Structure formats: structure tokens, C-alpha cells
Backbone atoms as SQL, in Angstrom:
CREATE TABLE atoms (id INTEGER PRIMARY KEY, chain TEXT, resi INTEGER, resn TEXT, atom TEXT, x REAL, y REAL, z REAL);
INSERT INTO atoms VALUES
  (1, 'A', 1, 'MET', 'N', -50.815, -43.569, 1.685),
  (2, 'A', 1, 'MET', 'CA', -51.008, -41.941, 1.759),
  (3, 'A', 1, 'MET', 'C', -52.257, -41.936, 3.328),
  (4, 'A', 2, 'THR', 'N', -52.330, -41.121, 3.467),
  (5, 'A', 2, 'THR', 'CA', -53.321, -40.698, 4.709),
  (6, 'A', 2, 'THR', 'C', -53.787, -40.081, 4.277),
  (7, 'A', 3, 'HIS', 'N', -55.013, -39.752, 5.365),
  (8, 'A', 3, 'HIS', 'CA', -56.227, -38.313, 5.399),
  (9, 'A', 3, 'HIS', 'C', -56.153, -37.484, 5.525),
  (10, 'A', 4, 'GLU', 'N', -55.175, -37.200, 6.292),
  (11, 'A', 4, 'GLU', 'CA', -54.558, -36.413, 7.331),
  (12, 'A', 4, 'GLU', 'C', -53.574, -35.064, 6.025),
  (13, 'A', 5, 'ASN', 'N', -52.582, -36.611, 5.551),
  (14, 'A', 5, 'ASN', 'CA', -51.971, -35.272, 4.055),
  (15, 'A', 5, 'ASN', 'C', -52.871, -35.130, 3.622),
  (16, 'A', 6, 'VAL', 'N', -53.787, -36.158, 2.956),
  (17, 'A', 6, 'VAL', 'CA', -54.245, -35.332, 1.875),
  (18, 'A', 6, 'VAL', 'C', -55.647, -34.337, 1.673),
  (19, 'A', 7, 'SER', 'N', -55.999, -33.993, 3.892),
  (20, 'A', 7, 'SER', 'CA', -56.733, -32.903, 4.009),
  (21, 'A', 7, 'SER', 'C', -55.225, -31.484, 3.573),
  (22, 'A', 8, 'ARG', 'N', -54.585, -32.370, 4.241),
  (23, 'A', 8, 'ARG', 'CA', -53.128, -31.033, 4.217),
  (24, 'A', 8, 'ARG', 'C', -53.091, -30.092, 3.453),
  (25, 'A', 9, 'ILE', 'N', -52.823, -31.193, 1.838),
  (26, 'A', 9, 'ILE', 'CA', -52.040, -30.717, 0.130),
  (27, 'A', 9, 'ILE', 'C', -53.699, -30.436, 0.164),
  (28, 'A', 10, 'GLU', 'N', -54.880, -30.399, 0.389),
  (29, 'A', 10, 'GLU', 'CA', -56.262, -29.987, -0.318),
  (30, 'A', 10, 'GLU', 'C', -56.309, -28.615, -0.172),
  (31, 'A', 11, 'THR', 'N', -55.595, -27.910, 1.193),
  (32, 'A', 11, 'THR', 'CA', -55.572, -27.042, 2.575),
  (33, 'A', 11, 'THR', 'C', -55.023, -25.869, 1.399),
  (34, 'A', 12, 'LEU', 'N', -53.479, -26.624, 1.414),
  (35, 'A', 12, 'LEU', 'CA', -52.799, -25.948, 0.183),
  (36, 'A', 12, 'LEU', 'C', -53.327, -25.336, -0.864),
  (37, 'A', 13, 'LEU', 'N', -53.973, -26.019, -1.929),
  (38, 'A', 13, 'LEU', 'CA', -54.244, -25.705, -2.945),
  (39, 'A', 13, 'LEU', 'C', -55.752, -24.278, -2.402),
  (40, 'A', 14, 'SER', 'N', -56.175, -25.231, -1.598),
  (41, 'A', 14, 'SER', 'CA', -56.981, -24.656, -1.568),
  (42, 'A', 14, 'SER', 'C', -56.993, -22.883, -1.222),
  (43, 'A', 15, 'GLN', 'N', -55.775, -22.667, -0.255),
  (44, 'A', 15, 'GLN', 'CA', -54.963, -21.328, -0.005),
  (45, 'A', 15, 'GLN', 'C', -54.685, -21.641, -1.721),
  (46, 'A', 16, 'ALA', 'N', -53.659, -21.535, -2.315),
  (47, 'A', 16, 'ALA', 'CA', -53.440, -21.657, -3.183),
  (48, 'A', 16, 'ALA', 'C', -54.050, -20.439, -4.695),
  (49, 'A', 17, 'GLY', 'N', -56.256, -20.754, -4.614),
  (50, 'A', 17, 'GLY', 'CA', -56.343, -20.791, -5.269),
  (51, 'A', 17, 'GLY', 'C', -56.889, -19.745, -4.795),
  (52, 'A', 18, 'ALA', 'N', -56.955, -19.079, -3.739),
  (53, 'A', 18, 'ALA', 'CA', -57.549, -18.025, -2.773),
  (54, 'A', 18, 'ALA', 'C', -56.158, -17.080, -3.153),
  (55, 'A', 19, 'ALA', 'N', -55.346, -17.103, -2.660),
  (56, 'A', 19, 'ALA', 'CA', -54.423, -16.421, -3.153),
  (57, 'A', 19, 'ALA', 'C', -54.708, -15.663, -4.959),
  (58, 'A', 20, 'HIS', 'N', -54.521, -16.911, -5.550),
  (59, 'A', 20, 'HIS', 'CA', -54.138, -16.874, -6.796),
  (60, 'A', 20, 'HIS', 'C', -55.177, -15.819, -7.226),
  (61, 'A', 21, 'HIS', 'N', -56.560, -15.993, -6.915),
  (62, 'A', 21, 'HIS', 'CA', -57.583, -15.340, -7.652),
  (63, 'A', 21, 'HIS', 'C', -57.030, -13.120, -7.186),
  (64, 'A', 22, 'GLU', 'N', -56.608, -13.654, -6.103),
  (65, 'A', 22, 'GLU', 'CA', -55.976, -12.310, -5.895),
  (66, 'A', 22, 'GLU', 'C', -55.204, -11.246, -6.867),
  (67, 'A', 23, 'TYR', 'N', -54.047, -12.463, -7.073),
  (68, 'A', 23, 'TYR', 'CA', -53.388, -12.148, -7.859),
  (69, 'A', 23, 'TYR', 'C', -53.922, -11.940, -8.778),
  (70, 'A', 24, 'GLU', 'N', -54.678, -12.779, -9.635),
  (71, 'A', 24, 'GLU', 'CA', -55.388, -12.458, -11.434),
  (72, 'A', 24, 'GLU', 'C', -55.944, -10.773, -10.708),
  (73, 'A', 25, 'GLN', 'N', -56.554, -10.716, -9.805),
  (74, 'A', 25, 'GLN', 'CA', -57.917, -9.380, -9.752),
  (75, 'A', 25, 'GLN', 'C', -56.269, -8.453, -9.626),
  (76, 'A', 26, 'ASN', 'N', -55.936, -8.102, -8.938),
  (77, 'A', 26, 'ASN', 'CA', -54.817, -7.320, -8.466),
  (78, 'A', 26, 'ASN', 'C', -53.906, -7.204, -9.413),
  (79, 'A', 27, 'ILE', 'N', -53.228, -7.743, -9.506),
  (80, 'A', 27, 'ILE', 'CA', -51.384, -8.116, -10.335),
  (81, 'A', 27, 'ILE', 'C', -51.652, -7.838, -12.154),
  (82, 'A', 28, 'LEU', 'N', -52.980, -8.633, -12.057),
  (83, 'A', 28, 'LEU', 'CA', -52.748, -9.255, -14.456),
  (84, 'A', 28, 'LEU', 'C', -54.828, -8.208, -14.137),
  (85, 'A', 29, 'LYS', 'N', -54.974, -7.746, -13.377),
  (86, 'A', 29, 'LYS', 'CA', -56.287, -6.705, -13.204),
  (87, 'A', 29, 'LYS', 'C', -57.256, -7.624, -14.139),
  (88, 'A', 30, 'GLY', 'N', -57.107, -8.931, -13.558),
  (89, 'A', 30, 'GLY', 'CA', -58.696, -9.840, -13.936),
  (90, 'A', 30, 'GLY', 'C', -58.703, -9.939, -14.792),
  (91, 'A', 31, 'GLU', 'N', -57.089, -10.931, -15.644),
  (92, 'A', 31, 'GLU', 'CA', -57.119, -11.616, -16.611),
  (93, 'A', 31, 'GLU', 'C', -56.845, -12.456, -16.424),
  (94, 'A', 32, 'PHE', 'N', -57.174, -13.569, -17.249),
  (95, 'A', 32, 'PHE', 'CA', -56.545, -14.786, -16.714),
  (96, 'A', 32, 'PHE', 'C', -55.062, -15.582, -16.737),
  (97, 'A', 33, 'ASP', 'N', -54.863, -16.153, -15.990),
  (98, 'A', 33, 'ASP', 'CA', -53.541, -16.426, -15.985),
  (99, 'A', 33, 'ASP', 'C', -53.494, -17.781, -16.770),
  (100, 'A', 34, 'GLN', 'N', -52.181, -17.634, -17.728),
  (101, 'A', 34, 'GLN', 'CA', -52.370, -18.656, -17.959),
  (102, 'A', 34, 'GLN', 'C', -50.998, -19.772, -17.922),
  (103, 'A', 35, 'ASN', 'N', -50.282, -19.259, -16.816),
  (104, 'A', 35, 'ASN', 'CA', -49.443, -19.826, -16.287),
  (105, 'A', 35, 'ASN', 'C', -49.791, -20.125, -14.415),
  (106, 'A', 36, 'TRP', 'N', -50.948, -20.136, -14.526),
  (107, 'A', 36, 'TRP', 'CA', -51.573, -20.551, -13.679),
  (108, 'A', 36, 'TRP', 'C', -50.660, -21.164, -12.659),
  (109, 'A', 37, 'SER', 'N', -50.730, -22.918, -13.534),
  (110, 'A', 37, 'SER', 'CA', -49.981, -23.972, -12.474),
  (111, 'A', 37, 'SER', 'C', -48.867, -23.844, -12.234),
  (112, 'A', 38, 'THR', 'N', -47.830, -23.033, -12.743),
  (113, 'A', 38, 'THR', 'CA', -46.989, -22.132, -12.731),
  (114, 'A', 38, 'THR', 'C', -47.134, -21.844, -11.064),
  (115, 'A', 39, 'TRP', 'N', -47.810, -20.690, -11.209),
  (116, 'A', 39, 'TRP', 'CA', -47.856, -20.056, -10.121),
  (117, 'A', 39, 'TRP', 'C', -48.550, -21.210, -8.540),
  (118, 'A', 40, 'TYR', 'N', -49.368, -21.922, -8.935),
  (119, 'A', 40, 'TYR', 'CA', -49.862, -22.869, -7.689),
  (120, 'A', 40, 'TYR', 'C', -48.473, -23.404, -7.367),
  (121, 'A', 41, 'ALA', 'N', -48.180, -23.997, -8.321),
  (122, 'A', 41, 'ALA', 'CA', -47.151, -25.276, -7.992),
  (123, 'A', 41, 'ALA', 'C', -46.143, -24.688, -7.154),
  (124, 'A', 42, 'GLU', 'N', -45.836, -23.418, -7.097),
  (125, 'A', 42, 'GLU', 'CA', -44.327, -22.669, -6.758),
  (126, 'A', 42, 'GLU', 'C', -45.264, -21.852, -5.419),
  (127, 'A', 43, 'TYR', 'N', -46.246, -21.719, -5.167),
  (128, 'A', 43, 'TYR', 'CA', -47.057, -21.719, -4.332),
  (129, 'A', 43, 'TYR', 'C', -46.337, -22.146, -3.301),
  (130, 'A', 44, 'ILE', 'N', -47.530, -23.906, -3.522),
  (131, 'A', 44, 'ILE', 'CA', -47.475, -24.845, -3.149),
  (132, 'A', 44, 'ILE', 'C', -46.569, -25.843, -2.258),
  (133, 'A', 45, 'MET', 'N', -45.501, -24.791, -2.796),
  (134, 'A', 45, 'MET', 'CA', -43.827, -25.757, -3.050),
  (135, 'A', 45, 'MET', 'C', -43.218, -24.839, -1.596),
  (136, 'A', 46, 'HIS', 'N', -43.671, -23.274, -1.810),
  (137, 'A', 46, 'HIS', 'CA', -42.832, -22.479, -0.862),
  (138, 'A', 46, 'HIS', 'C', -43.747, -22.559, 0.880),
  (139, 'A', 47, 'HIS', 'N', -45.687, -23.187, 0.391),
  (140, 'A', 47, 'HIS', 'CA', -46.011, -23.430, 1.517),
  (141, 'A', 47, 'HIS', 'C', -46.378, -24.442, 2.430),
  (142, 'A', 48, 'GLY', 'N', -45.089, -25.553, 1.799),
  (143, 'A', 48, 'GLY', 'CA', -44.531, -26.926, 2.448),
  (144, 'A', 48, 'GLY', 'C', -45.623, -27.697, 2.309),
  (145, 'A', 49, 'LEU', 'N', -45.107, -28.336, 0.897),
  (146, 'A', 49, 'LEU', 'CA', -45.697, -29.501, 0.165),
  (147, 'A', 49, 'LEU', 'C', -44.528, -30.496, 0.590),
  (148, 'A', 50, 'SER', 'N', -43.264, -29.705, 0.700),
  (149, 'A', 50, 'SER', 'CA', -42.634, -31.144, 0.132),
  (150, 'A', 50, 'SER', 'C', -42.394, -31.794, 1.820),
  (151, 'A', 51, 'ASP', 'N', -42.822, -32.061, 2.860),
  (152, 'A', 51, 'ASP', 'CA', -42.857, -31.865, 3.944),
  (153, 'A', 51, 'ASP', 'C', -43.718, -33.005, 3.614),
  (154, 'A', 52, 'LEU', 'N', -45.535, -32.966, 2.813),
  (155, 'A', 52, 'LEU', 'CA', -46.166, -33.831, 2.344),
  (156, 'A', 52, 'LEU', 'C', -46.269, -35.139, 2.170),
  (157, 'A', 53, 'LEU', 'N', -45.282, -34.613, 1.157),
  (158, 'A', 53, 'LEU', 'CA', -44.980, -35.905, 0.123),
  (159, 'A', 53, 'LEU', 'C', -43.714, -37.358, -0.330),
  (160, 'A', 54, 'ASP', 'N', -43.308, -38.899, 0.050),
  (161, 'A', 54, 'ASP', 'CA', -42.120, -38.944, -0.271),
  (162, 'A', 54, 'ASP', 'C', -41.782, -38.258, -1.295),
  (163, 'A', 55, 'ALA', 'N', -42.015, -38.053, -2.237),
  (164, 'A', 55, 'ALA', 'CA', -41.635, -38.172, -3.596),
  (165, 'A', 55, 'ALA', 'C', -40.710, -36.129, -3.761),
  (166, 'A', 56, 'LYS', 'N', -39.295, -36.245, -4.612),
  (167, 'A', 56, 'LYS', 'CA', -38.627, -35.146, -4.397),
  (168, 'A', 56, 'LYS', 'C', -39.387, -34.875, -5.662),
  (169, 'A', 57, 'ILE', 'N', -39.512, -33.474, -5.655),
  (170, 'A', 57, 'ILE', 'CA', -40.438, -32.995, -7.137),
  (171, 'A', 57, 'ILE', 'C', -39.960, -31.198, -7.852),
  (172, 'A', 58, 'THR', 'N', -39.632, -31.610, -8.274),
  (173, 'A', 58, 'THR', 'CA', -39.200, -29.467, -8.957),
  (174, 'A', 58, 'THR', 'C', -40.417, -29.229, -9.069),
  (175, 'A', 59, 'ALA', 'N', -40.844, -28.119, -9.080),
  (176, 'A', 59, 'ALA', 'CA', -42.027, -26.916, -9.553),
  (177, 'A', 59, 'ALA', 'C', -42.839, -27.015, -10.784),
  (178, 'A', 60, 'GLY', 'N', -41.428, -27.128, -12.275),
  (179, 'A', 60, 'GLY', 'CA', -41.637, -27.637, -13.146),
  (180, 'A', 60, 'GLY', 'C', -42.943, -28.998, -13.434),
  (181, 'A', 61, 'GLN', 'N', -42.135, -30.050, -12.897),
  (182, 'A', 61, 'GLN', 'CA', -42.648, -31.269, -12.866),
  (183, 'A', 61, 'GLN', 'C', -44.338, -30.987, -12.181),
  (184, 'A', 62, 'LEU', 'N', -44.121, -30.808, -11.046),
  (185, 'A', 62, 'LEU', 'CA', -45.629, -30.661, -10.684),
  (186, 'A', 62, 'LEU', 'C', -46.474, -29.196, -10.983),
  (187, 'A', 63, 'SER', 'N', -46.523, -28.427, -11.808),
  (188, 'A', 63, 'SER', 'CA', -47.211, -27.560, -12.428),
  (189, 'A', 63, 'SER', 'C', -47.106, -28.006, -13.312),
  (190, 'A', 64, 'GLN', 'N', -46.850, -29.406, -14.522),
  (191, 'A', 64, 'GLN', 'CA', -47.731, -30.156, -15.517),
  (192, 'A', 64, 'GLN', 'C', -48.659, -31.243, -14.526),
  (193, 'A', 65, 'PHE', 'N', -48.217, -31.143, -13.494),
  (194, 'A', 65, 'PHE', 'CA', -49.284, -32.949, -12.660),
  (195, 'A', 65, 'PHE', 'C', -49.969, -32.112, -12.687),
  (196, 'A', 66, 'LEU', 'N', -50.124, -30.764, -12.497),
  (197, 'A', 66, 'LEU', 'CA', -51.342, -29.692, -11.871),
  (198, 'A', 66, 'LEU', 'C', -52.345, -29.918, -12.871),
  (199, 'A', 67, 'ILE', 'N', -51.759, -29.488, -13.586),
  (200, 'A', 67, 'ILE', 'CA', -52.554, -29.335, -16.066),
  (201, 'A', 67, 'ILE', 'C', -53.373, -30.392, -16.121),
  (202, 'A', 68, 'GLN', 'N', -52.588, -31.360, -16.130),
  (203, 'A', 68, 'GLN', 'CA', -52.964, -33.188, -15.710),
  (204, 'A', 68, 'GLN', 'C', -54.272, -33.175, -15.407),
  (205, 'A', 69, 'SER', 'N', -54.826, -32.625, -14.006),
  (206, 'A', 69, 'SER', 'CA', -54.793, -33.258, -12.923),
  (207, 'A', 69, 'SER', 'C', -56.437, -32.166, -12.773),
  (208, 'A', 70, 'ASN', 'N', -56.101, -31.398, -13.463),
  (209, 'A', 70, 'ASN', 'CA', -57.380, -30.259, -13.899),
  (210, 'A', 70, 'ASN', 'C', -57.934, -31.118, -14.913),
  (211, 'A', 71, 'GLU', 'N', -56.941, -31.718, -15.625),
  (212, 'A', 71, 'GLU', 'CA', -57.445, -31.700, -17.314),
  (213, 'A', 71, 'GLU', 'C', -58.631, -33.130, -17.131),
  (214, 'A', 72, 'SER', 'N', -58.228, -33.972, -15.972),
  (215, 'A', 72, 'SER', 'CA', -58.962, -35.251, -15.657),
  (216, 'A', 72, 'SER', 'C', -59.782, -34.553, -14.897),
  (217, 'A', 73, 'HIS', 'N', -60.262, -34.148, -13.485),
  (218, 'A', 73, 'HIS', 'CA', -60.848, -34.194, -13.105),
  (219, 'A', 73, 'HIS', 'C', -62.418, -33.337, -14.021),
  (220, 'A', 74, 'LYS', 'N', -61.826, -32.631, -14.587),
  (221, 'A', 74, 'LYS', 'CA', -62.759, -31.989, -16.223),
  (222, 'A', 74, 'LYS', 'C', -63.453, -33.414, -16.614),
  (223, 'A', 75, 'ASN', 'N', -62.567, -34.435, -17.109),
  (224, 'A', 75, 'ASN', 'CA', -63.260, -35.109, -18.110),
  (225, 'A', 75, 'ASN', 'C', -63.612, -36.231, -17.282),
  (226, 'A', 76, 'GLN', 'N', -63.941, -35.913, -15.559),
  (227, 'A', 76, 'GLN', 'CA', -64.361, -37.271, -15.585),
  (228, 'A', 76, 'GLN', 'C', -65.767, -36.443, -14.332),
  (229, 'A', 77, 'ASN', 'N', -65.344, -35.399, -14.227),
  (230, 'A', 77, 'ASN', 'CA', -66.752, -35.394, -14.018),
  (231, 'A', 77, 'ASN', 'C', -67.011, -36.101, -12.486),
  (232, 'A', 78, 'SER', 'N', -65.895, -34.715, -11.712),
  (233, 'A', 78, 'SER', 'CA', -65.608, -35.151, -10.278),
  (234, 'A', 78, 'SER', 'C', -66.703, -35.129, -9.694),
  (235, 'A', 79, 'LYS', 'N', -67.636, -35.263, -8.183),
  (236, 'A', 79, 'LYS', 'CA', -67.937, -34.511, -7.597),
  (237, 'A', 79, 'LYS', 'C', -67.539, -33.695, -6.317),
  (238, 'A', 80, 'GLN', 'N', -66.316, -34.403, -6.480),
  (239, 'A', 80, 'GLN', 'CA', -65.120, -33.324, -5.086),
  (240, 'A', 80, 'GLN', 'C', -64.773, -32.732, -5.278),
  (241, 'A', 81, 'SER', 'N', -64.605, -31.864, -5.178),
  (242, 'A', 81, 'SER', 'CA', -63.797, -30.248, -5.767),
  (243, 'A', 81, 'SER', 'C', -62.139, -30.439, -5.855),
  (244, 'A', 82, 'TRP', 'N', -61.625, -29.445, -6.996),
  (245, 'A', 82, 'TRP', 'CA', -60.108, -30.167, -7.385),
  (246, 'A', 82, 'TRP', 'C', -59.544, -29.716, -6.378),
  (247, 'A', 83, 'ALA', 'N', -59.910, -29.204, -5.444),
  (248, 'A', 83, 'ALA', 'CA', -58.132, -29.689, -4.917),
  (249, 'A', 83, 'ALA', 'C', -57.840, -31.063, -4.193),
  (250, 'A', 84, 'GLU', 'N', -59.566, -31.219, -3.722),
  (251, 'A', 84, 'GLU', 'CA', -59.420, -32.916, -3.260),
  (252, 'A', 84, 'GLU', 'C', -58.884, -33.443, -3.988),
  (253, 'A', 85, 'TYR', 'N', -59.791, -33.941, -5.359),
  (254, 'A', 85, 'TYR', 'CA', -59.403, -34.292, -6.239),
  (255, 'A', 85, 'TYR', 'C', -57.681, -34.519, -6.529),
  (256, 'A', 86, 'THR', 'N', -57.222, -33.792, -6.976),
  (257, 'A', 86, 'THR', 'CA', -56.221, -32.869, -7.476),
  (258, 'A', 86, 'THR', 'C', -54.752, -33.605, -5.081),
  (259, 'A', 87, 'ALA', 'N', -55.181, -33.772, -4.320),
  (260, 'A', 87, 'ALA', 'CA', -54.832, -33.846, -3.407),
  (261, 'A', 87, 'ALA', 'C', -54.605, -34.982, -3.529),
  (262, 'A', 88, 'GLN', 'N', -56.203, -35.710, -3.507),
  (263, 'A', 88, 'GLN', 'CA', -55.644, -37.493, -3.300),
  (264, 'A', 88, 'GLN', 'C', -54.911, -37.630, -4.579),
  (265, 'A', 89, 'LYS', 'N', -54.742, -37.295, -5.924),
  (266, 'A', 89, 'LYS', 'CA', -54.249, -38.143, -7.268),
  (267, 'A', 89, 'LYS', 'C', -52.358, -37.598, -6.401),
  (268, 'A', 90, 'MET', 'N', -52.534, -36.532, -5.984),
  (269, 'A', 90, 'MET', 'CA', -50.777, -36.031, -5.804),
  (270, 'A', 90, 'MET', 'C', -50.605, -37.432, -5.153),
  (271, 'A', 91, 'LEU', 'N', -50.979, -37.814, -3.573),
  (272, 'A', 91, 'LEU', 'CA', -50.691, -38.674, -2.931),
  (273, 'A', 91, 'LEU', 'C', -50.173, -39.826, -3.216),
  (274, 'A', 92, 'GLU', 'N', -51.085, -40.401, -4.359),
  (275, 'A', 92, 'GLU', 'CA', -51.106, -42.012, -5.193),
  (276, 'A', 92, 'GLU', 'C', -50.157, -42.041, -5.923),
  (277, 'A', 93, 'SER', 'N', -49.741, -40.735, -6.811),
  (278, 'A', 93, 'SER', 'CA', -48.932, -40.518, -8.190),
  (279, 'A', 93, 'SER', 'C', -47.981, -39.922, -7.884),
  (280, 'A', 94, 'LEU', 'N', -47.517, -39.630, -6.732),
  (281, 'A', 94, 'LEU', 'CA', -45.632, -38.776, -6.609),
  (282, 'A', 94, 'LEU', 'C', -45.362, -39.677, -5.786),
  (283, 'A', 95, 'LYS', 'N', -45.029, -40.938, -5.235),
  (284, 'A', 95, 'LYS', 'CA', -44.205, -41.363, -4.316),
  (285, 'A', 95, 'LYS', 'C', -43.109, -41.875, -4.366);
């Protein structure tokens, strides 16, 4: 796991968060997106995630990973941002 790849995945996740916020505000008219993890998974895969991982993963598998990471991040009360925490977990888990 390289620090550079963690940083690049963290950036992808942060960009997805900003784009998803716009999506919720403009398309969903402020409604919470129940399928947020699928949206994020497709976004980050489309924006180069596969170039940063050693493993092949489907959008569905990635969506489930994002949900699990979100729950784990909440439960651990991590001081890291969700994006940084998830980027590290992604590189540790998806080999």
C-alpha cells in the first residue's frame, strides 16, 4: 500500500462526495439518496479507481465495501475523515 495511492483514492472519494452532494441537491431536490454507495462506486470506478487497485472489483462489490466501511468508520469513531479511512481500508482489503 503506497501513501500516494491512499491519497489518490481519498481524493477520488472526496470528489465523489462533492459530486454526489450536487446530485442530491439538484436531481433529488434535497432528498437523501438511499443508493448513495452505488452512486459512489460507479463514480470512482469511472474516474480511475481500477488503476489504483491490484484487484478486480465490480461496482456491486465496491458498493457493499463502501457501506461496510461507512459503518466501521462510524463505529470506531475514527479521527480520520471517512475518505481517508476508506481509502486505507480499500488498499488493505482489496488485494
